[in-house]
ZADO-1210 file (C-alpha; in nm, 4 decimals, padded with zeros to 6 digits):
<atoms>
<atom x="00.0000" y="00.0033" z="00.0056" code="UNK" pos="1"/>
<atom x="00.2752" y="00.2511" z="00.0861" code="UNK" pos="2"/>
<atom x="00.4459" y="00.1614" z="-00.2612" code="UNK" pos="3"/>
<atom x="00.1007" y="00.2645" z="-00.4267" code="UNK" pos="4"/>
<atom x="00.0910" y="00.5805" z="-00.2563" code="UNK" pos="5"/>
<atom x="00.4505" y="00.6875" z="-00.3618" code="UNK" pos="6"/>
<atom x="00.3470" y="00.5835" z="-00.7370" code="UNK" pos="7"/>
<atom x="00.0283" y="00.8032" z="-00.7159" code="UNK" pos="8"/>
<atom x="00.2490" y="01.0706" z="-00.5315" code="UNK" pos="9"/>
<atom x="00.4877" y="01.0734" z="-00.8282" code="UNK" pos="10"/>
<atom x="00.1928" y="01.0546" z="-01.0999" code="UNK" pos="11"/>
<atom x="00.0326" y="01.3617" z="-00.9406" code="UNK" pos="12"/>
<atom x="00.3654" y="01.5533" z="-00.9429" code="UNK" pos="13"/>
<atom x="00.4289" y="01.4601" z="-01.2857" code="UNK" pos="14"/>
<atom x="00.0659" y="01.5636" z="-01.3826" code="UNK" pos="15"/>
<atom x="00.0799" y="01.9005" z="-01.1702" code="UNK" pos="16"/>
<atom x="00.4014" y="02.0065" z="-01.3379" code="UNK" pos="17"/>
<atom x="00.3020" y="01.9302" z="-01.7082" code="UNK" pos="18"/>
<atom x="00.0007" y="02.0912" z="-01.6700" code="UNK" pos="19"/>
<atom x="00.1653" y="02.3900" z="-01.5280" code="UNK" pos="20"/>
<atom x="00.4175" y="02.3915" z="-01.7861" code="UNK" pos="21"/>
<atom x="00.2219" y="02.3010" z="-02.1046" code="UNK" pos="22"/>
<atom x="-00.1107" y="02.4304" z="-01.9933" code="UNK" pos="23"/>
<atom x="-00.0004" y="02.7566" z="-01.8465" code="UNK" pos="24"/>
<atom x="00.3731" y="02.8484" z="-01.9062" code="UNK" pos="25"/>
<atom x="00.4021" y="02.7631" z="-02.2640" code="UNK" pos="26"/>
<atom x="00.0975" y="02.9372" z="-02.3968" code="UNK" pos="27"/>
<atom x="00.1917" y="03.2449" z="-02.2192" code="UNK" pos="28"/>
<atom x="00.5618" y="03.2248" z="-02.3272" code="UNK" pos="29"/>
<atom x="00.4542" y="03.1767" z="-02.6856" code="UNK" pos="30"/>
<atom x="00.1565" y="03.4436" z="-02.6931" code="UNK" pos="31"/>
<atom x="00.4284" y="03.7001" z="-02.5468" code="UNK" pos="32"/>
<atom x="00.6880" y="03.6117" z="-02.8291" code="UNK" pos="33"/>
<atom x="00.4244" y="03.6041" z="-03.1087" code="UNK" pos="34"/>
<atom x="00.2725" y="03.9603" z="-02.9993" code="UNK" pos="35"/>
<atom x="00.6355" y="04.0919" z="-02.9513" code="UNK" pos="36"/>
<atom x="00.7468" y="03.9480" z="-03.3021" code="UNK" pos="37"/>
<atom x="00.4315" y="03.9569" z="-03.4929" code="UNK" pos="38"/>
<atom x="00.1848" y="04.2164" z="-03.3253" code="UNK" pos="39"/>
<atom x="-00.0294" y="04.2683" z="-03.6358" code="UNK" pos="40"/>
<atom x="-00.1021" y="03.8787" z="-03.6949" code="UNK" pos="41"/>
<atom x="-00.1110" y="03.7974" z="-03.3280" code="UNK" pos="42"/>
<atom x="-00.4173" y="04.0339" z="-03.2691" code="UNK" pos="43"/>
<atom x="-00.5995" y="03.8817" z="-03.5637" code="UNK" pos="44"/>
<atom x="-00.4892" y="04.1178" z="-03.8302" code="UNK" pos="45"/>
<atom x="-00.7304" y="04.4032" z="-03.7373" code="UNK" pos="46"/>
<atom x="-00.7855" y="04.6722" z="-03.9967" code="UNK" pos="47"/>
<atom x="-00.8225" y="05.0139" z="-03.8197" code="UNK" pos="48"/>
<atom x="-00.9465" y="05.3602" z="-03.9837" code="UNK" pos="49"/>
<atom x="-00.9128" y="05.6520" z="-03.7810" code="UNK" pos="50"/>
<atom x="-00.8342" y="05.4532" z="-03.4792" code="UNK" pos="51"/>
<atom x="-01.1549" y="05.2299" z="-03.5031" code="UNK" pos="52"/>
<atom x="-01.1393" y="04.8661" z="-03.5886" code="UNK" pos="53"/>
<atom x="-01.3566" y="04.8034" z="-03.9056" code="UNK" pos="54"/>
<atom x="-01.2997" y="04.4401" z="-03.9201" code="UNK" pos="55"/>
<atom x="-01.0262" y="04.1528" z="-03.9684" code="UNK" pos="56"/>
<atom x="-00.8242" y="04.0952" z="-04.2561" code="UNK" pos="57"/>
<atom x="-00.8932" y="03.7245" z="-04.2174" code="UNK" pos="58"/>
<atom x="-01.2609" y="03.6971" z="-04.1673" code="UNK" pos="59"/>
<atom x="-01.5464" y="03.7857" z="-04.4077" code="UNK" pos="60"/>
<atom x="-01.8260" y="03.9848" z="-04.3184" code="UNK" pos="61"/>
<atom x="-02.1523" y="04.1290" z="-04.4152" code="UNK" pos="62"/>
<atom x="-02.1882" y="04.4528" z="-04.6263" code="UNK" pos="63"/>
<atom x="-02.5396" y="04.6130" z="-04.6574" code="UNK" pos="64"/>
<atom x="-02.6283" y="04.8108" z="-04.9338" code="UNK" pos="65"/>
<atom x="-02.5790" y="04.8180" z="-05.3016" code="UNK" pos="66"/>
<atom x="-02.3005" y="05.0713" z="-05.2945" code="UNK" pos="67"/>
<atom x="-02.0587" y="04.7935" z="-05.1496" code="UNK" pos="68"/>
<atom x="-01.9055" y="04.4563" z="-05.3036" code="UNK" pos="69"/>
<atom x="-02.0915" y="04.1839" z="-05.1543" code="UNK" pos="70"/>
<atom x="-01.8866" y="03.8711" z="-05.0233" code="UNK" pos="71"/>
<atom x="-01.9736" y="03.4951" z="-05.0288" code="UNK" pos="72"/>
<atom x="-02.2978" y="03.3872" z="-04.8782" code="UNK" pos="73"/>
<atom x="-02.2410" y="03.2707" z="-04.5249" code="UNK" pos="74"/>
<atom x="-02.4489" y="02.9778" z="-04.3588" code="UNK" pos="75"/>
<atom x="-02.3590" y="03.1236" z="-04.0112" code="UNK" pos="76"/>
<atom x="-02.4131" y="03.4847" z="-04.0614" code="UNK" pos="77"/>
<atom x="-02.0486" y="03.5683" z="-04.0585" code="UNK" pos="78"/>
<atom x="-02.0296" y="03.5021" z="-03.6827" code="UNK" pos="79"/>
<atom x="-01.6543" y="03.4708" z="-03.5974" code="UNK" pos="80"/>
<atom x="-01.7485" y="03.3075" z="-03.2728" code="UNK" pos="81"/>
<atom x="-01.8507" y="02.9743" z="-03.4554" code="UNK" pos="82"/>
<atom x="-01.7467" y="02.8330" z="-03.8272" code="UNK" pos="83"/>
<atom x="-01.9294" y="02.6119" z="-04.0307" code="UNK" pos="84"/>
<atom x="-02.1381" y="02.5565" z="-04.3265" code="UNK" pos="85"/>
<atom x="-02.4881" y="02.4761" z="-04.3919" code="UNK" pos="86"/>
<atom x="-02.3920" y="02.1027" z="-04.4385" code="UNK" pos="87"/>
<atom x="-02.6663" y="02.0520" z="-04.7025" code="UNK" pos="88"/>
<atom x="-02.5671" y="01.8088" z="-04.9976" code="UNK" pos="89"/>
<atom x="-02.5846" y="01.9084" z="-05.3607" code="UNK" pos="90"/>
<atom x="-02.9318" y="01.7325" z="-05.3792" code="UNK" pos="91"/>
<atom x="-03.0988" y="01.9094" z="-05.0585" code="UNK" pos="92"/>
<atom x="-03.3885" y="02.1269" z="-05.1678" code="UNK" pos="93"/>
<atom x="-03.3311" y="02.4158" z="-04.9162" code="UNK" pos="94"/>
<atom x="-02.9909" y="02.4364" z="-05.0738" code="UNK" pos="95"/>
<atom x="-03.1499" y="02.4407" z="-05.4323" code="UNK" pos="96"/>
<atom x="-03.3764" y="02.6750" z="-05.3209" code="UNK" pos="97"/>
<atom x="-03.1166" y="02.9141" z="-05.1397" code="UNK" pos="98"/>
<atom x="-02.9056" y="02.8983" z="-05.4320" code="UNK" pos="99"/>
<atom x="-03.1859" y="02.9753" z="-05.6956" code="UNK" pos="100"/>
<atom x="-03.3072" y="03.2699" z="-05.4900" code="UNK" pos="101"/>
<atom x="-02.9544" y="03.4093" z="-05.4458" code="UNK" pos="102"/>
<atom x="-02.8920" y="03.3908" z="-05.8226" code="UNK" pos="103"/>
<atom x="-03.2224" y="03.5788" z="-05.9017" code="UNK" pos="104"/>
<atom x="-03.1221" y="03.8553" z="-05.6293" code="UNK" pos="105"/>
<atom x="-02.8029" y="03.8777" z="-05.8207" code="UNK" pos="106"/>
<atom x="-02.9424" y="03.8923" z="-06.1447" code="UNK" pos="107"/>
<atom x="-03.1970" y="04.1432" z="-06.0256" code="UNK" pos="108"/>
<atom x="-02.9509" y="04.3786" z="-05.8218" code="UNK" pos="109"/>
<atom x="-02.6788" y="04.3690" z="-06.0585" code="UNK" pos="110"/>
<atom x="-02.9130" y="04.4158" z="-06.3512" code="UNK" pos="111"/>
<atom x="-02.7857" y="04.0903" z="-06.5571" code="UNK" pos="112"/>
<atom x="-02.9581" y="03.9050" z="-06.8204" code="UNK" pos="113"/>
<atom x="-03.1830" y="03.6016" z="-06.7643" code="UNK" pos="114"/>
<atom x="-02.9272" y="03.3763" z="-06.9054" code="UNK" pos="115"/>
<atom x="-02.6119" y="03.5150" z="-06.7205" code="UNK" pos="116"/>
<atom x="-02.3994" y="03.2910" z="-06.5634" code="UNK" pos="117"/>
<atom x="-02.2916" y="03.3703" z="-06.1825" code="UNK" pos="118"/>
<atom x="-01.9768" y="03.2639" z="-06.0475" code="UNK" pos="119"/>
<atom x="-02.0066" y="02.9787" z="-05.7793" code="UNK" pos="120"/>
<atom x="-01.8503" y="03.1875" z="-05.5026" code="UNK" pos="121"/>
<atom x="-02.1418" y="03.4446" z="-05.5310" code="UNK" pos="122"/>
<atom x="-02.4114" y="03.1727" z="-05.4456" code="UNK" pos="123"/>
<atom x="-02.2439" y="02.8769" z="-05.2351" code="UNK" pos="124"/>
<atom x="-02.1107" y="02.9616" z="-04.8799" code="UNK" pos="125"/>
<atom x="-01.7582" y="02.8464" z="-04.7821" code="UNK" pos="126"/>
<atom x="-01.7102" y="02.5620" z="-04.5458" code="UNK" pos="127"/>
<atom x="-01.6315" y="02.7813" z="-04.2718" code="UNK" pos="128"/>
<atom x="-01.8869" y="03.0482" z="-04.3621" code="UNK" pos="129"/>
<atom x="-01.6134" y="03.3007" z="-04.3003" code="UNK" pos="130"/>
<atom x="-01.4609" y="03.3279" z="-04.6488" code="UNK" pos="131"/>
<atom x="-01.2827" y="03.6856" z="-04.7176" code="UNK" pos="132"/>
<atom x="-01.2415" y="03.6232" z="-05.0818" code="UNK" pos="133"/>
<atom x="-01.4295" y="03.6481" z="-05.3421" code="UNK" pos="134"/>
<atom x="-01.3132" y="03.5665" z="-05.7252" code="UNK" pos="135"/>
<atom x="-01.2223" y="03.8615" z="-05.9749" code="UNK" pos="136"/>
<atom x="-01.4871" y="03.7625" z="-06.2047" code="UNK" pos="137"/>
<atom x="-01.7496" y="03.7908" z="-05.9028" code="UNK" pos="138"/>
<atom x="-01.6086" y="04.1600" z="-05.8355" code="UNK" pos="139"/>
<atom x="-01.6179" y="04.2560" z="-06.1628" code="UNK" pos="140"/>
<atom x="-02.0198" y="04.1558" z="-06.2163" code="UNK" pos="141"/>
<atom x="-02.0611" y="04.3861" z="-05.9237" code="UNK" pos="142"/>
<atom x="-01.8826" y="04.6921" z="-06.1022" code="UNK" pos="143"/>
<atom x="-02.1759" y="04.8607" z="-06.2903" code="UNK" pos="144"/>
<atom x="-02.4208" y="04.8508" z="-05.9889" code="UNK" pos="145"/>
<atom x="-02.1523" y="04.9887" z="-05.7429" code="UNK" pos="146"/>
<atom x="-02.0469" y="05.2557" z="-06.0229" code="UNK" pos="147"/>
<atom x="-02.3848" y="05.3712" z="-06.0545" code="UNK" pos="148"/>
<atom x="-02.4663" y="05.3966" z="-05.6831" code="UNK" pos="149"/>
<atom x="-02.1464" y="05.5835" z="-05.5930" code="UNK" pos="150"/>
<atom x="-02.1400" y="05.7913" z="-05.9185" code="UNK" pos="151"/>
<atom x="-01.8074" y="05.7018" z="-06.0315" code="UNK" pos="152"/>
<atom x="-01.6584" y="05.5381" z="-06.3542" code="UNK" pos="153"/>
<atom x="-01.6685" y="05.1741" z="-06.4010" code="UNK" pos="154"/>
<atom x="-01.3145" y="05.1783" z="-06.5225" code="UNK" pos="155"/>
<atom x="-01.1884" y="05.3421" z="-06.1855" code="UNK" pos="156"/>
<atom x="-01.3578" y="05.0524" z="-05.9916" code="UNK" pos="157"/>
<atom x="-01.2037" y="04.8192" z="-06.2434" code="UNK" pos="158"/>
<atom x="-00.8515" y="04.9701" z="-06.1648" code="UNK" pos="159"/>
<atom x="-00.9029" y="04.8902" z="-05.8154" code="UNK" pos="160"/>
<atom x="-00.9969" y="04.5670" z="-05.8310" code="UNK" pos="161"/>
<atom x="-00.6885" y="04.4921" z="-06.0689" code="UNK" pos="162"/>
<atom x="-00.4832" y="04.6852" z="-05.7568" code="UNK" pos="163"/>
<atom x="-00.6405" y="04.4893" z="-05.4769" code="UNK" pos="164"/>
<atom x="-00.6418" y="04.1505" z="-05.6474" code="UNK" pos="165"/>
<atom x="-00.4104" y="03.8593" z="-05.4636" code="UNK" pos="166"/>
<atom x="-00.3287" y="03.5035" z="-05.5332" code="UNK" pos="167"/>
<atom x="-00.3967" y="03.3078" z="-05.2226" code="UNK" pos="168"/>
<atom x="-00.0987" y="03.0503" z="-05.2919" code="UNK" pos="169"/>
<atom x="00.1788" y="03.2574" z="-05.4747" code="UNK" pos="170"/>
<atom x="00.1756" y="03.1054" z="-05.8420" code="UNK" pos="171"/>
<atom x="-00.1186" y="02.8763" z="-05.7876" code="UNK" pos="172"/>
<atom x="-00.4701" y="02.9384" z="-05.8447" code="UNK" pos="173"/>
<atom x="-00.7088" y="03.1899" z="-05.9714" code="UNK" pos="174"/>
<atom x="-00.6626" y="03.5671" z="-05.8468" code="UNK" pos="175"/>
<atom x="-00.9137" y="03.6915" z="-05.5613" code="UNK" pos="176"/>
<atom x="-00.9804" y="04.0035" z="-05.3773" code="UNK" pos="177"/>
<atom x="-01.0519" y="04.0441" z="-05.0166" code="UNK" pos="178"/>
<atom x="-01.3956" y="04.2041" z="-04.9918" code="UNK" pos="179"/>
<atom x="-01.3202" y="04.3975" z="-04.6799" code="UNK" pos="180"/>
<atom x="-00.9747" y="04.5610" z="-04.8386" code="UNK" pos="181"/>
<atom x="-01.1770" y="04.6158" z="-05.1480" code="UNK" pos="182"/>
<atom x="-01.4840" y="04.8109" z="-04.9992" code="UNK" pos="183"/>
<atom x="-01.2362" y="05.0351" z="-04.7856" code="UNK" pos="184"/>
<atom x="-01.0374" y="05.1214" z="-05.0977" code="UNK" pos="185"/>
<atom x="-01.3395" y="05.1738" z="-05.2801" code="UNK" pos="186"/>
<atom x="-01.4173" y="05.4415" z="-05.0015" code="UNK" pos="187"/>
<atom x="-01.1009" y="05.6304" z="-05.1352" code="UNK" pos="188"/>
<atom x="-01.2357" y="05.6723" z="-05.4854" code="UNK" pos="189"/>
<atom x="-01.3718" y="06.0165" z="-05.5635" code="UNK" pos="190"/>
</atoms>
C-alpha cells in the first residue's frame, strides 16, 4: 500500500508539473513572443480606420447596401465565434432553393440578363462561413451597380479591383480580392 501511494504521489507531481508547464507557462510564453515579434498577426490582423477597428483581414463580413461589394454567402451569418457551413448536400431542396433565390437576387440587383452565368462563389457559402475572398469575376459582375450607386466610373472601380487582387497561394490558383479591403479602398475613390 505504501508503494502504491508513492507511485500515486509521483504521478500527481508529474501531472501537476506538466499541466503547469504545458497548460500555462508555454502558452503564455508563446503568446508573448508572437505579440512581440508579429503584433499585427497575433491580434487577428485587425484593420483600423481613424483608430477604429472596422474588421479583420482574415474574416469575411456582411456588407449592407448596393454601394458595396458583396462577399460570399455565409451559412452562419459571418459569426466569427463559430465556424461552419450548412452541410446541405447538392440534392438538398433547401440548398437548391437558396441558391436559386440568390442567383435571382444577383441578376436583379446587378441588372444581369436572365441567361447570365453567376460564379459559384457568389451563391455558395464556404465551408467555414467566414471566407473573406471573392473571385475577380465575382467582383467584376458587381462593378456596374457600384459605379451607378457611387457615381464613379466603372473603369476606376475595375482599376481598383486590379490593384487589390491577390493570389492566395503564390503562383497557384485564380486571383481573388479581399472584400473588406476592396470596400475600404472603394471609399477612397472620388
